C-alpha positions in Angstrom: 0.5 6.9 -25.7 -1.3 9.9 -27.1 -0.1 13.0 -25.2 -1.3 16.6 -25.4 0.9 19.1 -27.3 4.0 20.1 -25.3 3.6 23.8 -26.2 0.1 23.8 -24.8 1.3 22.1 -21.6 4.2 24.5 -21.2 1.9 27.5 -21.6 -0.6 26.3 -19.1 1.8 25.0 -16.4 1.8 26.6 -13.0 4.6 25.6 -10.6 4.1 26.1 -6.9 6.3 25.8 -3.8 4.3 25.1 -0.7 5.8 25.3 2.8 5.4 22.3 5.1 4.3 22.4 8.7 7.3 20.2 9.6 10.3 18.9 7.7 9.3 15.8 5.7 11.5 13.6 3.4 14.3 16.0 4.1 12.6 19.1 2.7 10.7 22.1 4.1 8.8 22.9 0.9 6.8 20.8 -1.6 7.1 21.7 -5.2 4.5 20.7 -7.8 3.6 21.5 -11.4 -0.1 22.0 -12.0 -2.1 21.8 -15.2 -5.7 22.2 -16.2 -7.0 19.8 -18.8 -10.5 19.2 -20.3 -11.5 17.2 -17.2 -10.1 19.6 -14.7 -7.0 20.4 -12.7 -4.3 17.8 -12.4 -0.8 17.5 -10.8 2.7 16.4 -11.9 4.9 16.3 -8.8 7.5 13.5 -8.8 10.1 14.0 -6.1 13.1 16.0 -7.1 15.6 13.1 -7.0 13.6 10.9 -9.4 15.0 10.3 -12.9 13.1 11.0 -16.1 12.0 7.4 -16.6 10.4 7.3 -13.2 9.0 10.8 -13.4 7.4 10.2 -16.8 5.0 7.7 -15.1 3.8 10.5 -12.9 3.3 12.7 -16.0 1.2 9.9 -17.5 -0.9 10.0 -14.4 -1.3 13.7 -14.5 -2.4 13.7 -18.2 -4.7 10.8 -17.6 -6.4 12.6 -14.8 -6.7 16.0 -16.6 -7.5 14.8 -20.1 -9.5 11.6 -19.7 -12.8 10.7 -17.9 -12.2 8.8 -14.6 -13.9 5.7 -13.1 -17.2 6.2 -11.4 -17.0 6.3 -7.6 -18.6 3.6 -5.5 -18.4 5.7 -2.3 -18.5 9.4 -1.5 -16.5 9.6 1.7 -13.1 8.0 2.1 -11.7 7.4 5.7 -8.1 8.6 6.0 -5.3 8.2 8.5 -3.1 10.8 10.2 0.6 10.8 9.2 3.2 11.3 11.9 6.6 12.3 10.5 9.8 11.5 12.4 9.1 14.2 15.0 10.1 14.1 18.7 7.7 12.3 21.0 6.7 15.5 22.7 5.5 16.9 19.3 3.2 14.0 18.4 0.1 15.5 20.0 0.5 18.7 17.9 0.8 16.7 14.7 -2.3 14.6 15.4 -4.3 17.6 16.3 -4.2 18.6 12.6 -6.2 15.5 11.6 -9.8 16.0 12.7 -11.4 12.7 13.8 -8.9 10.3 12.3 -9.0 6.9 14.0 -5.7 5.7 12.4 -2.2 7.0 12.6 0.7 6.1 10.3 4.0 6.6 12.1 7.3 7.1 10.2 10.1 5.0 11.6 13.6 3.9 10.6 14.5 7.5 9.6 18.1 8.2 8.9 19.8 9.8 11.9 17.3 8.4 14.4 17.5 5.3 16.6 15.0 2.6 17.5 14.7 4.3 20.9 13.4 7.4 19.1 10.9 5.2 17.2 9.7 3.5 20.3 9.2 6.9 22.1 7.3 8.3 19.1 5.1 5.3 18.7 4.4 5.2 22.4 3.3 8.8 22.3 1.0 8.1 19.3 -0.6 5.1 21.0 -1.2 7.2 24.2 -2.8 10.0 22.1 -4.9 7.6 20.0 -6.1 5.5 22.9 -6.7 1.7 22.9 -9.3 1.9 20.2 -7.0 3.8 17.7 -5.2 2.1 15.0 -1.4 2.5 14.7 0.5 1.5 11.6 4.3 1.9 10.9 6.1 3.0 7.8 9.8 2.2 7.6 10.3 3.1 3.9 12.6 0.1 3.4 15.0 1.4 6.1 15.7 -1.8 7.9 17.4 -5.0 7.0 15.7 -8.3 8.0 17.3 -8.6 11.4 16.8 -4.9 12.2 13.1 -5.2 11.2 12.6 -8.3 13.3 14.3 -6.6 16.3 12.2 -3.5 15.8 9.0 -5.5 15.7 9.9 -7.1 19.0 10.4 -3.6 20.5 7.2 -2.1 19.0 4.7 -4.9 19.0 3.4 -3.9 22.5 1.7 -1.0 20.8 -0.8 -3.2 19.0 0.3 -2.5 15.4 -2.2 -2.6 12.6 0.5 -3.4 10.0 4.1 -2.7 9.1 4.7 -0.9 5.8 7.8 -1.6 3.7 10.0 -2.6 6.6 12.8 -3.8 4.1 13.7 -2.7 0.7 13.7 -5.9 -1.3 10.9 -8.3 -2.1 13.0 -11.3 -1.0 13.6 -9.6 2.4 9.9 -8.9 2.8 9.1 -12.5 2.1 11.6 -13.8 4.7 10.5 -11.3 7.3 6.9 -12.2 6.7 7.8 -15.8 7.5 9.7 -14.9 10.6 6.7 -12.8 11.9 4.1 -15.4 11.0 3.3 -16.0 14.7 3.2 -12.3 15.6 0.0 -11.5 13.6 1.4 -8.3 12.2 0.6 -7.9 8.5 3.3 -6.7 6.0 2.3 -4.0 3.5 4.3 -3.3 0.4 4.7 0.3 -0.9 8.0 0.9 -2.7 8.0 -2.7 -3.8 4.8 -1.8 -5.8 5.2 1.8 -6.9 9.0 1.8 -7.6 9.2 -1.7 -9.1 9.6 -2.6 -12.7 7.0 -5.3 -12.0 4.5 -4.0 -9.4 2.9 -7.5 -9.1 6.1 -9.3 -8.2 5.6 -8.8 -4.5 2.2 -10.4 -4.6 3.4 -13.4 -6.6 6.2 -13.9 -4.1 3.8 -14.0 -1.2 5.9 -11.2 0.4 3.0 -9.0 1.6 -0.4 -9.2 3.1 -1.6 -5.9 1.5 -0.4 -3.4 -1.1 -0.1 0.4 -0.8 -1.0 2.1 -4.1 -0.5 5.7 -5.2 -2.1 7.1 -8.3 0.7 9.3 -9.5 3.6 6.9 -9.2 1.6 4.0 -10.8 0.6 6.0 -13.9 -2.9 7.0 -13.0 -6.2 5.9 -11.4 -7.0 3.2 -14.0 -3.5 1.7 -13.9 -3.6 1.5 -10.1 -7.0 -0.1 -10.1 -5.7 -2.8 -12.5 -2.7 -3.5 -10.2 -4.9 -3.9 -7.2 -7.3 -6.2 -9.0 -4.4 -8.4 -10.4 -2.5 -8.5 -7.1 -5.5 -10.1 -5.4 -4.5 -8.4 -2.1 -6.3 -5.8 0.0 -5.2 -2.2 -0.8 -4.5 1.0 1.0 -4.5 4.1 -1.2 -1.9 6.7 -0.2 -0.4 10.0 -1.3 3.0 11.3 -2.1 2.7 14.5 -0.1 0.6 16.0 -3.0 -1.2 19.3 -3.1 -5.0 19.0 -2.7 -5.2 18.6 -6.5 -2.9 15.6 -6.4 -4.9 14.3 -3.4 -8.1 14.5 -5.4 -6.5 12.0 -7.9 -5.8 9.6 -5.0 -9.4 10.1 -3.7 -10.8 9.2 -7.1 -8.8 6.0 -6.9 -10.0 5.2 -3.4 -13.6 6.1 -4.2 -13.5 3.7 -7.2 -12.1 0.6 -5.4 -14.7 -2.1 -4.8 -13.4 -2.8 -1.3 -11.6 -0.4 1.0 -10.8 -2.3 4.2 -8.2 0.2 5.5 -8.1 3.9 6.1 -6.3 5.7 3.4 -3.1 7.8 3.6 -4.7 10.8 1.9 -4.9 13.2 4.7 -1.4 14.7 4.1 -2.6 18.2 3.2 -2.5 18.6 6.9 1.3 18.5 6.6 1.2 21.5 4.3 1.3 25.0 5.8 -0.4 26.3 2.5 -2.2 24.8 -0.4 -3.5 25.8 -3.9 -7.2 25.8 -3.1 -9.3 27.8 -0.8 -10.9 24.5 0.4 -7.9 22.1 1.1 -8.6 18.4 1.4 -8.0 18.1 5.1 -9.8 15.5 7.1 -13.1 16.3 8.7 -14.6 13.6 11.0 -11.7 11.3 9.9 -12.7 11.3 6.2 -12.5 13.2 2.9 -15.2 13.7 0.3 -14.1 12.6 -3.2 -14.3 15.0 -6.1 -12.4 17.4 -8.3 -10.5 20.3 -6.7 -10.3 23.8 -8.2 -7.1 25.8 -7.9 -7.4 29.3 -6.6 -5.7 31.9 -8.8 -4.6 34.0 -5.9 -3.0 31.1 -4.1 -1.2 30.0 -7.3 0.3 33.5 -7.5 1.1 33.7 -3.8 2.9 30.4 -3.8 4.4 30.5 -7.3 7.9 29.0 -7.5 10.9 31.2 -8.2 11.7 31.7 -11.9 14.6 29.3 -11.8 12.5 26.6 -10.2 9.7 27.2 -12.7 12.3 26.8 -15.5 13.6 23.6 -13.9 10.1 22.1 -13.8 9.4 23.1 -17.4 12.6 21.4 -18.5 11.6 18.3 -16.6 8.1 18.4 -18.2 9.7 18.6 -21.6 12.0 15.6 -21.0 9.2 13.5 -19.5 6.8 14.4 -22.3 9.4 13.2 -24.8 9.6 9.8 -22.9 5.9 9.4 -23.1 5.6 10.4 -26.8 8.2 7.8 -27.7 6.3 4.9 -26.1 
């Protein structure tokens, strides 16, 4: 692919480290490299443990969003869900209070170091806070095997689940679990089996999921994600990867361009950040976000600039991933 000159990208790169409200994915800060292209601000923020091959897909998305026109929106407002990390049950209400008007909550389960009893207590607290009309979906991030997932569904089904996201890691496991749960009426959503797969359509071809979760950065950009949704033939949920509001605007562009949006999107995660890079963070209002570009604030970029060694680390990563893209 044609990529902008590396020297220009290095010169323009701004690296930030944003504190989180609560520990998430084992970290207390979210790091991101931000760039401004001809189309506006964009974000490159693969998680730290990802190798260069995987991270380069995120760079492709960042360059696409900053340097190329994006699809026209078909909607202005995008309904979003609240995200509840693996907090104690007594902390659930405080987390949900950060999501104004959200009618749906996605609850993290199957976290390392926690038990099914912890999950049940957390989900019970969410259901109590959301009321009978609220929607509750679970995200296991592939943390269960098939038997564990089936056992967990038996324990959690009383809370009227909207769907179960990535209960098991492998496509074959999802397919078998979906068969086992056929009479339970709980749909299976595929996330990692789409965004981390060599073939993101394999899960759809295998009949292993009822819907797909798509994220703009890990899939290589808005256009690439739109094509995957269209080719999968399945309903889609657009989600984020704990992005800054700039990265979230990429996801919002994707959600706003989808012909159908049957589920609330996981794009409200700026509410998990204790700070952001814009004076107007993309936090839910009335349960929704308004699609559009986000401008970074120079003062906030300075205030939350990463340390010199972390800045250098990200520039080295940018250079390596740029080389991967240039060689394609």
